[in-house]
C-alpha angles and dihedrals in degrees: 000000000000099000135092119284111260116248108256117246122220087240114064098177109110125191115216104204132175133193137160116274107268094218119209089114092299135100133208094264097052092043093053094045090054095045096046097045109174095345097085145010117239126199131177113250104206109217114183122221102265129194106282107193120183126338091242090053091051093049091050091046091049091063092047093047090064090057094042091048091053093046097047091047090049092054092049089051092048090054090047091049091051090051092049089051092050094046094047113175090357090070094094101157143351095246092064096037101048123051123178116190090335095309136088120260095261093053094046091050098045092047095040116165122181112251102228093180092056098035112025110213091217086071116093120256089246093053092045090052093050091045091056092044092051093048093050092044088059089051089051091053093046092049091050092051095044096044091047091053092047094045092050090054091046091051091050091052092045090053090051091048092050088058088056093054134065127056128312090266093069113011127096109274099190094111092055098055116082132177088254092057095048126078120187127168140145093283105016134064138175121249122198118215131189106215120192110238092232088057101046095108090054089050094051091048098046113025094092091054099045084097132357091243102066116118106244117247091003096125114113129175110230100171143001140190133179093290111025147035115218107218135182122211130179117234135173107262094233091060102043094106091049090050091051092053094049091046091053090054089056092048093252113137120217110213113219105236138151115195118224116161092204092053092048091055092043091054091051091048091047092053090049091047093050091049090052092048091050093052091048093049091045091053092048092047092050091053091046092050094048092048097044097040084064090050093049092044092050090050090048094052091046087051089053088053091052091046096049088047094050094043091048094051090049091047102040103023133219142350093048107247107156138107127221120215133184112225120195115183106214092225132027086229088062095056095092092052091045091054088051090053091051092047091050093046094051101029089116087069093057126098119241089256091054094044090060091063131082109248090238091060097060129081126228089268091063103045110122086235131048111265132182128176123231112186112192095183099112097175111126116250111262 
């Protein structure tokens, strides 16, 4: 689409309406543009003449189209939601995030042209509908598999990161222990103790006497936070359990830890590797979402074209003599008035029973014209 991107309106809820051409040298588009004035934007939605089939087939398809329409839209929104999640605070607006054939969603919709190469018009409406549904179902399955894989990796990293947070009583202390701070021999070993800061004087006074087999002056502080000092102390191996019990009585907590330089390095490398894998998967998933959101969106809009065609044939009969128009009220507050304009414009199509009603009191199923909603606001619900 080699034209400028349309300025985005605050309202992104389009109405796709169809009605028979009024004649008198006018068409539906020009009539609506005149009647709406500045309240709404109107664009022609070019629906090709598709293969009709039998009336019974169209009526059966009409019921199924409602379900397919809902499903395909839901898949497009799931892909969009995943992309919003991946982008985070960078997801500033839909126009930048979602591109469809090189244009934003509004531009693709308002300049819609049937893709004959993707959806041959010689194919029946039923087969076209099932083709779109099958293509989007595959996207749904792929998204589920890819997001599950990415989320599993994210959860693994989150669990690792949780071990790196918290105070020195509970967090992983691997990064604080160095070969220089650890003594291990045939008879001696190093014990690591979390000492509450309010109790540090008691520790300094008593740690050497917690058991007779503590190496004097061996205590060294290797880390601290707002609540604890992390201290190493050298104890005879045979008396480690006795030391732990006496430390517990004094409200000193011995952290279970076995120092292995190789394991320390492996843990650091594993964390780095997981972080790299996550960034790679995130990048791939972002590209997949952007590409396949466009595919799902294109299928959805083609499905809208099939649906407006089928509903119009069932409403107005054959031969096909109707025009489809996209109506975008400029403000949500103008929607009520815009529905009144539509009702007034097409009131001649209404039955006597319908004409007796206020246009606000009828549902979509009872408008005197065919009307479908297309909501381009892809932001996930809060």
